[in-house]
KOLPALUM-823544 format. One line per 10 residues: number of its first residue (from 0); their letters; for each residue x, y, z of N, C-alpha, C. Coordinates in nm, 2 decimals, decimal comma. Example, Ala and Ser with C-alpha at 12.3 -4.5 7.8 and 13.67 -1.06 7.14 Angstrom:
2
0> AS> 1,32:-0,57:0,78:1,23:-0,45:0,78:1,32:-0,33:0,78; 1,28:-0,22:0,71:1,37:-0,11:0,71:1,29:0,00:0,79 .
END
This chain:
98
0> MGLPKLSAEE> -0,38:-4,19:1,54:-0,46:-4,15:1,40:-0,42:-4,12:1,35; -0,30:-4,13:1,29:-0,25:-4,00:1,16:-0,14:-3,97:1,27; -0,02:-3,89:1,18:0,07:-3,85:1,22:0,04:-3,74:1,33; 0,18:-3,80:1,37:0,11:-3,61:1,48:0,21:-3,47:1,38; 0,13:-3,37:1,50:0,15:-3,27:1,36:0,28:-3,21:1,44; 0,29:-3,22:1,32:0,49:-3,09:1,33:0,50:-2,91:1,40; 0,59:-2,93:1,51:0,58:-2,79:1,52:0,55:-2,67:1,37; 0,62:-2,59:1,38:0,59:-2,48:1,30:0,68:-2,46:1,22; 0,85:-2,46:1,30:1,00:-2,45:1,29:1,04:-2,60:1,23; 1,00:-2,74:1,26:0,98:-2,83:1,19:0,89:-2,89:1,04 .
10> ARKRRKESRR> 0,80:-2,77:1,08:0,67:-2,74:0,95:0,79:-2,70:0,77; 0,88:-2,56:0,83:0,92:-2,52:0,79:1,04:-2,60:0,77; 1,11:-2,63:0,83:1,22:-2,69:0,81:1,24:-2,82:0,66; 1,10:-2,96:0,63:1,03:-2,98:0,64:1,03:-2,89:0,41; 0,99:-2,81:0,44:0,93:-2,77:0,34:1,08:-2,74:0,30; 1,16:-2,64:0,25:1,27:-2,58:0,26:1,30:-2,67:0,19; 1,36:-2,80:0,28:1,49:-2,95:0,22:1,36:-3,07:0,11; 1,21:-3,02:0,09:1,18:-3,05:0,05:1,20:-3,01:-0,15; 1,21:-2,79:-0,16:1,18:-2,73:-0,27:1,38:-2,75:-0,27; 1,40:-2,74:-0,17:1,65:-2,82:-0,26:1,61:-2,91:-0,31 .
20> KWRMKPEAKQ> 1,49:-3,00:-0,26:1,54:-3,12:-0,37:1,48:-3,16:-0,49; 1,33:-3,07:-0,49:1,33:-3,04:-0,62:1,33:-2,97:-0,68; 1,43:-2,87:-0,64:1,56:-2,78:-0,73:1,71:-2,87:-0,81; 1,67:-2,96:-0,75:1,77:-3,07:-0,80:1,75:-3,18:-0,86; 1,65:-3,19:-0,89:1,63:-3,23:-0,98:1,64:-3,25:-1,12; 1,71:-3,30:-1,22:1,68:-3,26:-1,38:1,62:-3,18:-1,46; 1,46:-3,27:-1,45:1,40:-3,21:-1,52:1,34:-3,04:-1,39; 1,38:-3,04:-1,32:1,28:-2,84:-1,27:1,44:-2,78:-1,26; 1,59:-2,85:-1,27:1,68:-2,75:-1,41:1,62:-2,67:-1,54; 1,61:-2,84:-1,60:1,56:-2,77:-1,74:1,44:-2,70:-1,75 .
30> KKREVDKKRQ> 1,30:-2,70:-1,67:1,20:-2,58:-1,67:1,29:-2,48:-1,65; 1,34:-2,49:-1,54:1,37:-2,31:-1,49:1,49:-2,24:-1,61; 1,58:-2,35:-1,75:1,63:-2,27:-1,79:1,54:-2,19:-1,94; 1,47:-2,31:-1,88:1,36:-2,24:-1,99:1,31:-2,13:-1,96; 1,27:-2,11:-1,87:1,19:-2,04:-1,86:1,30:-1,94:-1,82; 1,41:-1,90:-1,76:1,49:-1,76:-1,86:1,51:-1,72:-1,96; 1,50:-1,90:-1,98:1,57:-1,79:-2,09:1,39:-1,75:-2,23; 1,35:-1,74:-2,21:1,24:-1,68:-2,22:1,18:-1,58:-2,15; 1,19:-1,53:-2,04:1,21:-1,41:-2,01:1,33:-1,34:-2,06; 1,39:-1,40:-2,06:1,51:-1,36:-2,17:1,46:-1,25:-2,30 .
40> TIYRALGKSE> 1,44:-1,38:-2,35:1,42:-1,31:-2,50:1,28:-1,20:-2,47; 1,20:-1,15:-2,44:1,11:-1,09:-2,45:1,20:-0,99:-2,39; 1,27:-1,01:-2,27:1,33:-0,88:-2,24:1,40:-0,76:-2,34; 1,52:-0,82:-2,42:1,54:-0,85:-2,53:1,48:-0,76:-2,62; 1,39:-0,86:-2,67:1,30:-0,78:-2,74:1,21:-0,65:-2,72; 1,17:-0,64:-2,62:1,14:-0,50:-2,57:1,19:-0,44:-2,42; 1,26:-0,47:-2,36:1,35:-0,39:-2,26:1,28:-0,47:-2,13; 1,35:-0,35:-2,04:1,24:-0,41:-1,92:1,18:-0,29:-1,89; 1,07:-0,25:-2,02:1,00:-0,12:-1,94:0,85:-0,18:-1,95; 0,77:-0,03:-1,99:0,66:-0,16:-1,88:0,51:-0,24:-1,97 .
50> DCRKKYRPDP> 0,59:-0,20:-2,08:0,55:-0,25:-2,23:0,58:-0,43:-2,25; 0,65:-0,40:-2,18:0,75:-0,56:-2,21:0,58:-0,64:-2,08; 0,56:-0,56:-1,97:0,44:-0,57:-1,89:0,32:-0,59:-1,98; 0,31:-0,50:-2,03:0,18:-0,44:-2,13:0,13:-0,61:-2,17; 0,23:-0,66:-2,28:0,23:-0,76:-2,35:0,16:-0,87:-2,41; 0,26:-0,90:-2,18:0,25:-0,99:-2,18:0,21:-1,07:-2,05; 0,11:-1,06:-2,02:-0,04:-0,99:-1,96:-0,10:-1,12:-1,96; -0,13:-1,23:-1,88:-0,20:-1,40:-1,89:-0,32:-1,35:-2,04; -0,39:-1,28:-1,87:-0,56:-1,16:-1,99:-0,58:-1,09:-1,95; -0,55:-0,97:-2,06:-0,59:-0,78:-2,08:-0,66:-0,75:-2,08 .
60> VKYKREMALQ> -0,81:-0,82:-2,10:-0,98:-0,84:-2,10:-0,98:-0,81:-1,92; -0,89:-0,95:-1,80:-0,90:-0,90:-1,73:-0,86:-0,83:-1,65; -0,74:-0,79:-1,70:-0,71:-0,65:-1,55:-0,71:-0,54:-1,62; -0,79:-0,51:-1,75:-0,84:-0,39:-1,78:-0,97:-0,37:-1,64; -1,06:-0,48:-1,67:-1,17:-0,47:-1,53:-1,11:-0,48:-1,39; -0,98:-0,51:-1,39:-0,98:-0,50:-1,23:-0,89:-0,36:-1,28; -0,83:-0,31:-1,30:-0,81:-0,18:-1,37:-0,93:-0,13:-1,33; -0,97:-0,10:-1,41:-1,13:0,01:-1,31:-1,30:0,01:-1,24; -1,18:-0,17:-1,17:-1,28:-0,15:-1,07:-1,13:-0,01:-0,92; -1,07:-0,12:-0,95:-0,88:0,01:-0,85:-1,00:0,11:-0,89 .
70> RERRARKREN> -0,98:0,20:-1,01:-0,99:0,32:-1,01:-1,16:0,36:-0,97; -1,22:0,29:-0,96:-1,40:0,36:-0,88:-1,35:0,32:-0,75; -1,29:0,26:-0,73:-1,33:0,18:-0,59:-1,20:0,35:-0,56; -1,07:0,37:-0,57:-1,02:0,55:-0,54:-1,07:0,64:-0,54; -1,20:0,65:-0,64:-1,30:0,83:-0,68:-1,40:0,83:-0,55; -1,40:0,63:-0,47:-1,52:0,66:-0,39:-1,48:0,68:-0,32; -1,32:0,64:-0,24:-1,29:0,62:-0,08:-1,20:0,80:-0,18; -1,16:0,88:-0,23:-1,23:1,02:-0,27:-1,33:1,10:-0,19; -1,40:1,02:-0,22:-1,60:1,11:-0,25:-1,63:1,05:-0,06; -1,65:0,91:-0,04:-1,59:0,99:0,14:-1,53:0,99:0,21 .
80> DQIGSDRKRL> -1,42:1,03:0,19:-1,36:1,11:0,20:-1,35:1,30:0,30; -1,42:1,34:0,18:-1,44:1,53:0,08:-1,54:1,48:0,20; -1,65:1,36:0,23:-1,78:1,37:0,31:-1,72:1,39:0,41; -1,67:1,29:0,51:-1,65:1,32:0,61:-1,58:1,49:0,65; -1,45:1,51:0,52:-1,46:1,63:0,62:-1,51:1,73:0,61; -1,64:1,71:0,47:-1,79:1,81:0,47:-1,75:1,84:0,69; -1,78:1,69:0,71:-1,94:1,64:0,80:-1,88:1,71:0,88; -1,72:1,62:0,99:-1,60:1,78:1,04:-1,65:1,88:1,09; -1,56:1,97:0,95:-1,61:2,12:0,92:-1,75:2,16:0,99; -1,88:2,10:0,96:-1,94:2,11:1,01:-1,97:2,08:1,09 .
90> RLDAESEV> -1,94:2,02:1,20:-1,96:1,96:1,35:-1,88:2,11:1,41; -1,75:2,14:1,34:-1,63:2,21:1,41:-1,66:2,34:1,42; -1,79:2,33:1,34:-1,78:2,52:1,37:-1,94:2,52:1,43; -2,03:2,42:1,42:-2,14:2,37:1,54:-2,05:2,45:1,63; -1,92:2,38:1,67:-1,91:2,39:1,84:-1,89:2,50:1,89; -1,78:2,58:1,74:-1,70:2,68:1,78:-1,86:2,80:1,81; -1,99:2,78:1,71:-2,05:2,91:1,81:-2,13:2,83:1,87; -2,07:2,74:1,92:-2,16:2,69:2,13:-2,15:2,81:2,19 .
END
């Protein structure tokens, strides 16, 4: 029933060989050239600054939402860390009084 399962190393070798063969195909080479040319054009126009990444993000709305969520998480973490340190200080004060 089906093929026998390959070892991890054998599977890795097959994937590597498959990728190598794919890269040798003319259409893969052409696609890589096109992507490199597009990237080079963007870099040449904007330089390798942060502006390049800002302008060519796939979905700016999604990115802004992710950044807002990240800021919220960080703020919550800071708040929780502060609460934890306050509790720890109170506990240590209570222990030192005893």
